[in-house]
N, C-alpha and C positions, 0 to 999 in steps of 0.2 A: 736456579732458584736462590736468590740472595736473601739472607736472613738479616733484616733490619730491626724487627720488633718481635718480642717474645712475651707471651702471657704465661706466668709461672704461678701456680696455685696448687699446693700439694698437701695431702694429709701425711704421707710418709716423707719426712723431711731429710732422709738419709742423703748426704752429699749435695743437697740443693744449694747450700751457701757457696760451696766451692764451684759448682757448675755455673751458677748465676754470676759469680765474680768473674769467671773466665769469659762468659758471654759479654758482660759489661766492658771488660778490658779490650775487646775487639770491636766495640762500638754498637753493640746491640742494645736497643732501648728495652727496659724491663717494665712490664705491667704486672701488678700483683694484687692480691686481696688478703684481708683478714690477718690470720696468724702468720701466713707466709710472708706477707709484706712487712709485718713488724719484725720478724726474724731477720729478713734481709736488711732492713733499715738499721737494726741493732748492730749488724755486721759492717755497717758503714757503706752499704751499696746504694747507688742511685736508683730509686724505685718510684714509679708513678702508680698511685692507687687507682684501681679500676674506676672508682666513683669519680675521681678527678678527671680521668680520661673520657668518661661518658657524660659527665656533667649531671649525673643522677646519683643521689646518695643511696646507700644500701637501705633496703626496706625489710620489714617483717623479721626482725632479729637476724638479718643476714640471709634470709631465705631467697631474697631477690637481690642479686648484685651483678652477675655476669649475663643475665638474660636481657640483653639490650642490643639494638641494631648496630651500635658502634663496635660491639664485640663480635657478634655473629656475622654482621656484614663484612667486617675486616677479615674474618676467617673464611667465609663461604664464597667470597667473590672469586670467580674463575680468572686467573691471571692471563689466560690466553683468549679470553672473551672480551673484546673491546667494550661492549655494552655494559658488562659488569663493572669494569674498572672505571668507566665514565660515571656510572651510577653512584659508586661509593665516593668518587671524587666530588661529585655534585652535592652529596649529602655530608661532606666533610668527614668521611670515615677513612681512617688510616688502615692499610693492610696489616694483618698480624700473620707473621710467617712461621712462627714456632709456638706450639701449644704444649706446655709441660704441666700435666695435670694427673694426679691420682686421687682416689675417691675417699669419702668418709669411711671409717673402718667398720662397715656394717657386719662383715663376717666375724670379725673379732668380738664385736659387741654381742651378737646373738650366740656366740660360742658359750657364753655364760648361761647355764641352764636356768638360772633365776632371773634372766633378763626380762624386764617388763616391756609390754607392747609400746608404751609411750616412749621409752628410751630407744627401742629399736626404730620406731618411726622417725625420731629426730636424727638418726644416723643413716637415713636414706638420702643420698645425694641426688640433687636435681640438676643444678647448674653444671656440675662436673661431667656427668654423662653426655649432656647436651654439647658441651665444648669438645669432648673427645669424638663424638660422632660427627660433629660438623668438620673438625679438622681432618678426621680420617676419610670422610666423604670427599673432601677437597684435597686429597693427598698430592695431586699433581702440582699444587702450589703451596702447600703447607705441610710442615713436618709435625708429627704428634708423638710425644714421649710419655709413656705411662709407667715405666720402670726405671728406677735409678741405675740399674745395670746398663742401660743404653746411653747414659750421659756421655761417657768417654767416646763412644763411637760417633755420636752426633757432633760433639765438640771438635773432634779431630777433622771431620769433613768440613765443618764451618771454617775452621782455621786454614785448611788447605785450599778451599775453593770459594769461601764466603757463603757457601750454601750447603744443602744436603742433597745427595744424589737421588734420582727418582727411584732407583731400586731400593734404596734404604727407606725412602718415604713410603713406598708401597708395603715393605715389610713391617714398618712401624704402624701403618694403618691397619693391617691385618691383626696385629697384636692389640691395638686399641679396641677394635670391634670385639675381639675375643674377651677382652677385659670387661667391657660393658655388658656383654652377654652373660659372663660368669657372675657379675655383680647383680644383674637383674634376676638371674637364676637363683642366687642365694636369697634374695628378697622373696621371690615366689615360694621357694622351699620353706622358708621360715613362716610366712604368713599362712600358707596352706596347711601347716601343721597345727594351727590354732583352731579350736572348736568355737561354738557360739558363745561359750563362757570365757574365751581367750585362754583356755588351758592347752598346754603344748603337748601334742602327741609325738610319737616316735617317728612316724612316717607321713610325709606330706601328701596331700591330695594330688598335687602336681609335682613330679620329681624331676629336677634338672641336674644333669651331670655334665662335666666338661673334662676332657682329657687332651693331652698334647702328644702329637705323634713323635715317636723317637725314630722310627725307621720303617720303610716298606720291607716286607719279607719276600723271599723268592716265591713262596706259595704257602697255603694253609696246611691243615692236617694232611691233605692229599694234594697231588700236583695240579689237579683241575680247579682247586680253590685258591683265590687270592687272599692276602693277609697283610696286616701291619701291626706293629707294636705301639701302644700308647702308654703314657704314664699319667698319674694324677698330677694336676697342677700344684697341689700341695702333697707330695708323696709321703707315705709313712717312712720314717727313718729305718734304714736297713732293709727295705723292700727290694726284691729282685730287679724291679724296673730301674733302679738306680745303679745298675751294674756298670763296671768299667772293664771292657774287654782288652786284655793285654796282648792277646795273640789268637790266631786261629781263624778258620773260616767264619763267615757270617752265620749267626744263629738262625735256626729254622723255627717255625711255629711250634713244632713238637719239642724241640730242644728247650724252648722257653717255658712251655707248660710243665715239662718234667723237671726242669731246673727249679721252678718255683716250689714244687712239692718237696724236692730235696732240700732246698734252702730253708723253707719254713720248718721242716722237721729237724734239721741239724741245729738250728739256732735255738731250739727249745731245750737243749741240754746245757747244763753248766760245765760238765766235764768235757775234756777233749773227745770229739765225736766224729764219726764218718757215717754218711748216709749214701747208699747207692740206689738210684731209682731207674726203673725200666718200665716203659708204657704206663706211666702215671702212678706206679706203686713202688714203695720201698721193697727191694729184694734183698737188702742186707743193711743192717744198722748195728753199730757198736760204739761203746764208750771204752776208753782205755787211758793209760797214763800219758800217751802222746798220740799225735795224728797217725803216725806210721802203724803203731800197734792197733789203733782203732780201724784203720783201713784193712789190715790183714784179717782181723776178726770179722769185719763186715763182709769182706770178699768171700770168706769161707762159707757163708750162709748159702750162697747160690751162684757159684762161679759161672755157670752157663748163662744165666739171666744177666749177670753183671757185664757180659760182653756187649760193648757198645752202649754202656749205661752212662748216667749222669752222676757224678760224684760231688758231694758237698762236705766241707769241713768247717768247723767253727773256730779253728785256730790257724795262725799263719803256717804256711807250708815251707819246709826246708827241702833241700835237694834229695835226701834219702827217701822221703815219701813219694815225690814225683818220679824218682827213678823206679821205685817199686810199682807205681801205677803204670809206668811206661812199658812194663813187661806184658801188659794186657792192652786191649783196644777199648778206649773210652772216648765218648763224644765230647763231654764238657767236664771241666773241673772248676768248682767254685770254692773260694776261700776268702777270708778277710784280707789276706796279703800273701804274696809269693816272695820269699826271700830272694836276693840277687842270684845266689847259686842255683836256686830252683828255676828261676827264669832262664838262666843260661842253659840248663838241661832241656827245658820245654822248647827252647828255640830250635832244637833238632827235630821237633815234631810239630811242624808248622800247621798241620791240619787240626790239631787238638786245640779246642777252644778253652781258654783260661779266663775266668771272670773274677774280679775282685769286688766284693760287696761288704760294706761295714756291718758288723753284728749289732743288732738292736732287737730288743724284745717287745718293742711297741707293736701293737696289733692294729690292723685296719678296722675301721668302725663297722663296715658292711661288706658282705659278699654279694655278688650278682650272678644270676644265671638267666640267659635269654630263653624264652619259650616262644612258641608260635604266636606272633602278634603281641607279645608282652615281655615283662621282666619280673623275675623273682628277686626280692631283696630281703636279706636277713642280716642280723647282727653276726659278727664273726664268731667262730667257735674258738674263743680265746680262754676258755676255762682251764685252769691249771690246778691239779689236785696234789695234795701232800698226804703223808701218812695219816695225819690226824683227821683227814676228811673221810677216811675209809672205815667201813664196818666189817668186822669179822663175823661171818654168819655160821661158821662151823665149829664143832668141838675142837678140831685140830687147828692150832694157831700157826701162822707162817713163821718160819725162822727169820733171823735178821737178814740172811743172804736172800731169802725168798722175798722179803719186803722190798729190798732194793731192786730185784728183778721184776717184781710185780709193777712197781712204779715205772720202771724202764719200759716194760712191755706195753703198759697203758699209753705212754707217750707215743710209741711207735704205731699202735693200733689206730690212733687218731688220724694218721696220714695214709692208711691203707683203705682201699675202696671196700665198701660194704658188699656182702657180709665179710667181715674181717676176723680172722683168727690168727694170732701171732704167738709162737712159741719162743721163749727166750731163756738163756742161762748165762750167768757170769757176765752180764752187761753186753750181751750180743744176741741177735736173732739167730735161731737155729731152724726155723721153718715159718714161712709166711703163706697163708691162704687168703686170697683176695677175690672180691667181685663175683662171688657165687650167689645163685638164687637161694641155696640152702646153706645154713650154717654148718651142718654136718659135712657137706661137701667141701667147704672151706677148710674144715679141720683135717679131712682126709688129704686134701691137696698139700696142706702145710706139712703133714707127716711124710708124704711122698717126696716133697722137696728136700726135707732133711735127709731122708734115706738116700736120695740121688746124690746129695753132697757129701755123703759119708759121715753125717753127723747123727748123734743120738739125742732123742728127745727125752729119754729116761731121766727123771728127776728135774725136768724143766718146769717153768711156770708158763701159763698161757693167758693171754688177754683176748676177750671177745668184745667187739665194739658195741654190741647190744646184748640184751638179756637172752638166756637160753629159754625158749618157749616150752621145751620138753626136756626130759632128762637125756634123750638120745644124743643131743649135742654134747652134753657134759660127759656122758659115757665115752663118746668118740675121742675126746681129748685125753681122758684118763687112760683109755685103752692104748693111746699112742705114747703115753709115758708121763703126762703132766702130773706134778705133785702139788701144785697150787694154782688157783684160778682167780682172775680178777674180771669182774663183769658188772654192768650197771645195776642188775636187779630190776624189779618192777613188773615182772610177769605175774599173771594170776596163778601160775604154777610154781612160784618161787619156793614154796614150802616143799614141794615134791623134788625140786632140784637140790635144795639144801639137804634134804634127807638122803638123796643119792650121793652127794658129796661126803656126808658123814658115813654112809654105808661103805663107800670106797676108801675112806680114810685119808682124804685130802683136805687141805685148807682152802677156803674160798672167802673172798672179800667182795663187798658191794661198793660201788662208787656213787650210785644215785645219779650218775651223769652218763649220757649216751653220746657216742661219737660217730654217727652215721656220716658217710662221705660218698656222695653220689656223683 
């Protein structure tokens, strides 16, 4: 497939001048429109306006310019079909071998919550998607480029062989169809959020999502299930799906699910922190002056559960920390960076998976959960509380040390499956009770975990992810040794629970926020 003629019309003009200059230098004729044509002409490049090529001036303020037989005939004619080529020759239509198009910035336009419908409508591209779909449909004879990132690859192939390889054309065609699908999905999402008064709601009547596959996985949660990992086309900065694996076996479905919990939890701390996750729950969390100390404190919470766990750190790891981890069996270690000496040590443990993920506190807009025949969609639980947001409900006031531990425990409880009860002291978990039908049972399990680890709960603080509906849950954590409690409040029996806390002589604060995690 020789490239003799290219149509270049882009909204994202990154690198387009350099790319087009290189095309022109090897003899490719350039057709262009509007702002792209003016930019190329200003750069001194030989450009033929589409209106001059078709003999038809633009119409309707530029709404109609490329919707013409001389454009679409030149793109859609099948090069290996004699009748097609004879038909365009008879009609005086020249073949177009390369289509370089990206679309009006609709997504960026409607990202403004105050965007008016009229502005959104004007940013719906018509000719661009038609060009992309035509070129992608006829990929056997035409190359289509939607992303500036592909300019270098396409240019190299044209330089080396005067054309673009069929495998490349097919890959580019798939990318173009995904691009137009995402674009149309964004339009449908926006428009179906509007009511009859054109007021914008939070959730569209028709919800379109698009994700890009990163890799196939060996299997899903269980060996009889298949699985794959996908990422958002516009991923949140610092999300686990953007990981870089520096060593170790391929990640499993369960590795990734647990790693996400560990990473989301650890990056919520400003201090050096370590989070150890096993079966979707943190089994040890700690903050300290450095990653090594944080790991040692977190590991002490529940050494038996930490066996084969997922470890996450919010600081770069040096050799001393990974050597200490190496004394135990871990599945995955996640950190923003591994220092060279740490990598050198990890190389001796080739099965251990090590992931680098940049730290960012940006939250995803939505969480999703599949149900039979449908999808649950909610805003992310991104609420962060500070001391000023909490209300002391008891006569006894928390000490300064307790305030720090209460806030720490509250952050941990957010990532523990409901019902969650988390005991903490000195910036570390000492007992975690998770996933029980009864909050009292979660408290008992947390106390048992601490006992099994040889830790004492006496004088600790406790976080409950939801309110205590009866005083029995509060009595259970006090009996275990808690001296201060943080909970959402909001029960019809709050006064009974507050009275119980005063009777037992502990401090209790309300958050007004619940952290159920199912």
